[in-house]
N, C-alpha and C positions, 0 to 999 in steps of 0.2 A: 145203605148201598154205597160202595166205594165210588169215589169220583173217578170218572174216566178221563183220560187225557184228551185234549182237543185234537181234532183232526188237523192234518197239515193244511195250511192255508186258511184255517178257521180264524175268525176274529174274536172268538170268545176267550175270556181269560182262563188261565189254568186253574183257577180256584173254584170252578164249577159254575152252575147256573145261579143266578140271583134274581131279584125281582125285576131287573132290567139289564140290558146289555150295556156295558161301559164303552166309552169312546176310546180312541187311540191314546196311549200314554203320553203325558206331557213331555216335550223336549226341553232340555236345559237351554237357557239363553246363550246366544253366541256373543262373545265379547267383541267390542268394536276393534277394528284394526288400529294399530298405532298411527299417530299422525305421519303423514307423508307416504304411507303404504296403501295401495289401492285395496279396496274391499274384495274378498274372495267371493266368487259367485255362490249363491245358496245351492244346497243339495236339491235334487229333484223331489218335488212334493213339499218343499219347505218354502214358506213365504219369504220374500226378500226382507232383509233387515237394514234399516237406514244406518249408514256409517256416520261417524261423528264429524268427518272432514267434508261432508257433502255441502255444507253451507259455504265453506271457503271455496270449494270448487265452483259452486254456482256464482259466487261473487266474481271469481276470475273469468268465468264465461261472459258475464255481463260486461266486465271491463273490456274483454276482447271484442265483443260485439260493438261496443261504443267506439273502440279504436278503429275498427273496420268501417263503421259508418262515417267516421271523420276523415277517411282517406281522400275522398273526392275534393273536400274543401282544401286539404293540404296540397293536393295536386294543382288546384286552381291557384293557390298562393304561389307555388313554384313556377307556374306558367307565367304569371305576371312578372316575377323576378327575372326569369330567363328572357322574356321579351324586352324588359327594360335594360338588362345588361347588353343584349344584342344591339339595341339602338345606341347606347353609349359607346359601344365598340366601333360602330360605323362612324359616329361623330368624331371619336378619337382618331380614326384613320384619316378622315378628311382634314381635321385640324393639324395633324402631323405634316401633311403636305403643305398647308399654308404656313406652318411654323418655319419650315426650311426657307421658304421665300421671304418671310418676314425677317428672320435673323440675317439673311444675306443682305436684304435691303437696309436694315438698320445698322449692321456692322460694317459691311463692305462699302456701301455708299456713304455712310457717315464716318468712316475712318480714313483720314487722308494718308496716313503712313501705310496702311494695308493696301490702299488703292495704288499708291506709287510703287510699292513693292511688287504688286501684281503686274503693273504695266511696264516697269523698267526693262524687263528682258526683251520686250518687243523692239527696242532700239537696235538690236543685233539680228532681228529676224529678216531673212532675205526678202520675203514677200512684202513686209511692211516697208523696208528700205526701197524696194522697186516702186511701190505705189506712191510713196512720198516723193521720190525722184521724178516720176512722171508728172505728178501734180505741180510741184514747184517749178519744173522746167516750163510747163505750159504757162504758168502765171508770169514767170520772168519774161518769156518771149512776148507775151501780150503787152508788156510794158515797154518793149523796145520797138521803136518805129524803124523798121528795116529800110523803108523807102527814104526816110529822112537821113538815115545813116549813109545810104548809097549816094544821095545828093551831096552830103557833106564831103564824102571822099572825092566826088567828081569836082566839086568847087575847089577843094584843096589842090587837086591835080592841076586845074586850070591856073590857079594862082602861081604855081611853081613852074609854069611854062610848058606843061605837058601838051602835046598836040591835041587838037580837037577830036581827032579820030580816037585817040586813047581815052579821052574823057567820055566820049559816047560809048566806048566799049565798057567802061566802068558802069555806066547807067544800065547797060544790058545784062549786067552780072548780078542783078538783085536776087534771082532765084538761087544761084550757087552760094552767094553770100549768106542768104537766109539759112541754107542747109548747113553751111559751115558754122554759122552762129548758133544754130540749134545744137550741133555737136559740141561746140565749146561750152554752151550753157549746161548741157546735160552732163558733160564731164566734170564741170565745176560743182554741180549739184550732187553728183554721185560721190565726189571727193568729200563734200561736207557731210553727206548722209552716212558714209561709211567710216567716218573719223570718230575719235573719242569725244570730240567736241559735240557731235550730234547726240551721243548718249547722254551727255550732261544737259544739253538743250532739251532733250526728250523728257528727262526726269523733271527738270525745272518746269517745263510746260505742263506736264501732267499734274505736278503739285499745284500749279497755279490754276489749272482748269478743274480741279476736283470740286471746288465749291460750285462751279458752273454745271458740272455733271449732276451734282445734287439738285441744282435748280431744274435741270432737264428732266429728272426722274421724279422729283418730289415737289417742284414748284417753288423752291426756296432759293435765295442767293442770286448770284449773277456772275457773269464772267465770260470766258472764251467759249464755253459750250452753250449754244443757243438753240432755240426751237424756232425755226422759220420755215414756212411752207411745209409743215409736218415733217421736218428733218432735224435730226440731232447731229450737229457738226462741231468740229474742233478747229479753232483758228490756228493756222500755221504761219502767221506773220513773222515770228522770231526766226524761223528757218529761212524764210525769204530774205530777211535782212542779212543773215549770215552769208547767204549765197551772193547777195549783191556785193558785199565786201570782198568775197573771194574773186568775183569777176573783175572788180576794179584792180585788185592786186595782180590779176593775170594780164592786165593791159587793156581791158575793154573799158575805155573811158566813159562811153555813153551809159554804162550800167550804173554810174553814180547818180544819174538823173532819175533812176527808178524810185518812185515815191513809196511811202510806207503802205504796203499792201496787206489788207486784212481779208484773207481768203479762207474758205472753210474746207476741211477734210471731213466728208460726210461719214458718220458712223452708222446711222439708222435712218431710214426713210419709209414712212407709212402714214396713211390717213388716220390711223388709230393711235398716233403718238399722244394725243390729248387724253385718251382713255387710259393708256398705259401710265401716264403721269399721275392720274388720279389714283389708280390701283397701287402704285408704288408708294404714294404718300400715305395711303391707308395702311399698307403693310409696314411702313416704317414706324408708324405710331404703335402698332400692335407688336412690333418685334420684341419688346422687352417682356411682354406679359403672355403672349400667345403660347409659347412653349410650356410655361408653367401651368396655364389653364388646361392645355392638352394632357399633361401628365396627371393632373388632378382628376380630370374626367375619366381617363383610363383607369386610375385607381378606384374611382367610384364604380366603374363597370365591373371590376374584379370583385370588389367588396359586395356588390349587390347580387352577383350570380350565385346560384345554388352550388355549382361545382366551380370553385374559384380557380383551380388549376387549369381546367379547360377554358375558362374565361381569359386567363392570362395567355394561354396559347392562342386563342382567337384574337385577342388584341395585338399580340406580337405579329401574327400572320397578317392582320389587317394593315398594320404600319408598314410591314415589308412590301406588301402589294402596293400601298400608296407610294412608297419610294420608287418602286419599279415603274409605276405610272408616270411619276414626275420625271424620271430619267428618259422615258420614251417621249414625253412632251418636249423636253429640252432638245432632244435630237430632231424632232419634227419641226420645232420652231426655228432651228438653225437653217433648215432649208427654206422656210418662209422668210426669214430675215435676208438670206442671200437673194431670193427672188424679188425682193422689194428694194434693192439698191438702185441708185440712179444709173442711167445708161453710161457706160464707159468706166464704171467703178471696177476696181481690181477685186475679183471674186476670192482669190486666194488670200489676199491681205484681210478682206472682210471676215472670212472664215477664221483666220488666225486670231483676229481681234475678238470675235465672239467667243471662241474657245477660251481665250485668256480671261475675259470678263466673268465667265460663269465657272471658272475652274474651281473656286472654293465652294460654289454651290454644288457642283458635281461631287466634290470630296465629301461634303456634308450628307448628300443623298446616299452615297455608298456607306458612310459611317453609320448613319441611322439605320439603314437597311441591315447592316451587319449586326448591330445591337439587337434589332428585332429578331433576326434569325437565331442568334445565340440564346436570347431569352426564351424563344419558343422551344429550342432544343433542350435547354435546361429544365423547363417546366415539364416537358415530355419525359425526361429521364428520371424525374422524381415520382412519376406516376406508377400505377399498379400493372401496367401492360407487361406482357411477357418479355418483349425486347428490353424494356427499361429495367425490369428485375434482373434479366440476364447480364446486362451491362454493370449494374451495381454489384451483383454477386461476383462477377469476374474482377471488378475493381477491388473489392474487399479481399478476395483471395490473393491477389497479387501483392497488395500491401501487407496482408497477414503473413505471407510467405517471406517477404523481405524482413519483416520484424522478427519472425521466428529465426531466420538465419542470423540476424545480428544478436538475438538472445543467445544463440548457441555459441557466439564468440565472446560472451560475457557482458553484453550491453545491459545496463539497468537504467530505467527512467525514473525510479524513485517515486516521489509524490506527484510528478508531472502527469503521469498517466491517469490517476483518479481525478485530478483537477480538470483535465481536458474532458474526461468522460462526464463529469458533473455539469460542466458549462459548455458542452459541445454545441448546443443550439445557439447560445449567445455568441460563441466564437464564429460560427458560420454567418450569423447576421452581421457581425462586425466586419468580416471579410467582404461581404457583398456591399456594405455601406461604404467602406474605403474605396472599393472599385468604382462605385457610382459617383462618389465625390471627385475622384481623379478624372473620370470620363466627363463629368459635367464642367469641370474647371479647365479642361484642356482646350486650348484655342484651336478651333477647326481640326478636330481629330480625323484622321483618315481611317479607312477600313483596316489598314495594317496595325494602327494603334489599337483599334478595338480587338483585333485578334491577339495582340500581345497582352492586353489586359486580361482577356479571357484565359490565356495560357497561365498567367500568374495566379489568377483566381483558382483555376483547377489545381495548380501546384500547391496553393495554400490549403485547399480542402484535402489534398492527398497527405500533406504533413499533419493536418488535424486528425485524419483517420489513423495515421501511423502512431501518433502520440496517445491515442485513445486505447489504453490497455485494459479498460473495464474497471468496475468498482474495486476489484482486488488489487489493482496495480501490478507490480512485478510478480506477485504471488499467483496471478492468473496465468495458467500455462499457455504458452503460445501455440497457435494451431500447428499441427504437424505438417512437415514438408510433403509435397505431393509424392506419393509412392512409398512414404515411410510407414513402418508398422505402427499400429496404435500403441500408446504407452500403457504399461501395466499399472493397474490400480491396486492398492493394498486392500 
């Protein structure tokens, strides 16, 4: 009998019946996918076949899991670094405030020439002249016995045969004579105080008393500036002596009998003078080292931080806030100083004297604050924020447009361009180093000096960017000018 074909859907083989039904035909083996290509899913009804790269994939998964498990430990490490950097930034800010005080104490109080240079202009200040005039006039009048002078005039009149009534009249003129004598002495003192001789006396006196001022603030030396009854005072005896000579030359003979008077011109009066002396002595000792220590601690804070650029911004902002605080303290202390002057002291003269004494300290506060603000701005502009990127992009476009315009006029930089491109980072570091050395060696830089140094640093970086023509040098095509059609390429 002929074999009949199997019915559709039958699982029997086409070769007819046999002793047993055969299973499904064997499928050819599926080759593994090439390395790096994912395995294709198996067809329905076919068991999955292991790919050759599964072992590598499993290994990568294990590594990824291990990395994820290690994240909390890494975050903990970062947390400690961030906390440590924050503490060092706070210490840096506080030490920067003390550094300004220490430098002023060590340099200003310890430098006679700078002190004299600072105090010399006060000789022509109207408030100082008026205060000295009033003080010297009072001292001179205290040394002249008006009653004895009137009696001397009455006796002289009697000896010359003046009637007794006239002699008695002279005895009754003590008040008008005292008023006239006061006017005479005041005129003589004012003549001395407003003359060039007084300016010379003032400079010489301040040079002589500088050592004593050092004693008053640091406890060393001795001289015309003394601390008595919690007061810091300046001896004005040389001025009194000059006034005595002027009165004698004016015809007032009794003025020659005025003894050498050592009277004091009070600069500061407070029950806390002893404490201030101790603090100034300590600051003078630290003046040479405290700024260096402050810079080193700030550098450690930046180095320890996870994000060093943000740490630099934080340290700069902290120093700027410290300088702002110190400026406010100096202003508030001025009012405190004026409130603790002795009764009858000239408030205007005392205020002028205070402003003169701390002038260089205020200049230092403004300069350090300006350096901190510039540093924070620079650190911000090199960051990844959108405004910083926009500023840098605009900067490069402007310089690129200028370079392209000069290229069109035939300018060639030759090997300079590739050299600058290769050592661009080192050139930038050298620019910043030179600026830092100039600022550090400048004697009492002002905020204007800081701004000028910043301007020249920015100019130097602009020149560096202009000279950087890329690794290809002049063969590198310059950027097209704004609005120009793109160049055709071969």
